[in-house]
C-alpha positions, 0 to 999 in steps of 0.5 A: 139773546138769552131767554128770560128763563136763562137770565133768571137762572144766571141771576140765581147762580150769581146770587148763590156765589155772592152769598157763598163768598160773603159767608166763607169770608165772614164765617169761615168755610167750616161754619158755613152750610148750604142752608146758610148760602141758600137763605142769603141768596133767597133760594132753596137749599135744593136749588144750590144742590142742583147747581153745585152738588156740594159745598165744595162745588160751590167753593170751586165754582166761586174761584172759577167765577173770578177767573174772568177778572184775573184774566182781564188783569193779565191781558192788560199786563201782556199788552203793556210789558215793561221793565227787565225780564225778571220784573215783568215775570214777577209782575205776572206772579204778583197780579195773580197773588193780589187778585187771589187774596183780594177775592178770598182770604188765606184760610179759604184758599186752604179749603180751595186746594183741599177741595180741588183734590177731593173733587178733582174729577167733578165738573167744578174740579175740572174747571178749577184745574183748567185755570192752571193750564189757562194761566200757563198759556197766558204766561207763554203769550206774555213771554212771547210778547216780551221776546217780540219786544226785545225784553226777553232773550231770543233763545228763550224756549217760551213754552218750557219757560212758562211751565217752569216759571208758573210752577215756581210761582205756584210753589210759593203760592201754596207755601204761603197758603199752608204756612200761617207764619209766612208774611206777604212780604216774605212770600214776594221776596222768596218768589222773586228770588226763585224766579231770578235763580231759574231765569238765570240758571236756565238762560231765559235772559241775556243777562250774565 
């Protein structure tokens, strides 16, 4: 059982991240300061710096904090595969997209990507990078489950497929973040088209 001190520390951490999310979404990343976050979280700015070092560290910690929720959703998807291989893989991609943009808006995600590069070697930068590896691992498990349920071709190299298909998803995810003219519908149509092309071209399915 965790000590009272640890519980208080965790509560402060949660309050900081909740405050940061609200400020980032309502005011924008650039207009939000560590002091704004600290005031709303009812802690000192020094406490925020001690936990996260920089505002970018707060942002990356906020994203990794949401990982548990996303993974729960994906685990549920893995447990109940349905539809064609393309429909199943697109559902995986859609689950990530829906979660990401319900948690943070597109403007904030631009800062997330930039910060993940700038602070890539920090504790929170490494944690953010680990999310991609985790999602690829989950997609591998998902594909293996599809194969075991005779939804996916038995000849599929699920490890290679997971890596390639996730990168296809990620390319359209990044494009959507960067290109302000791109709509959700356009993103989804292009993602599904790209996934279909790759799966057919590399013989991931039994379809002709």
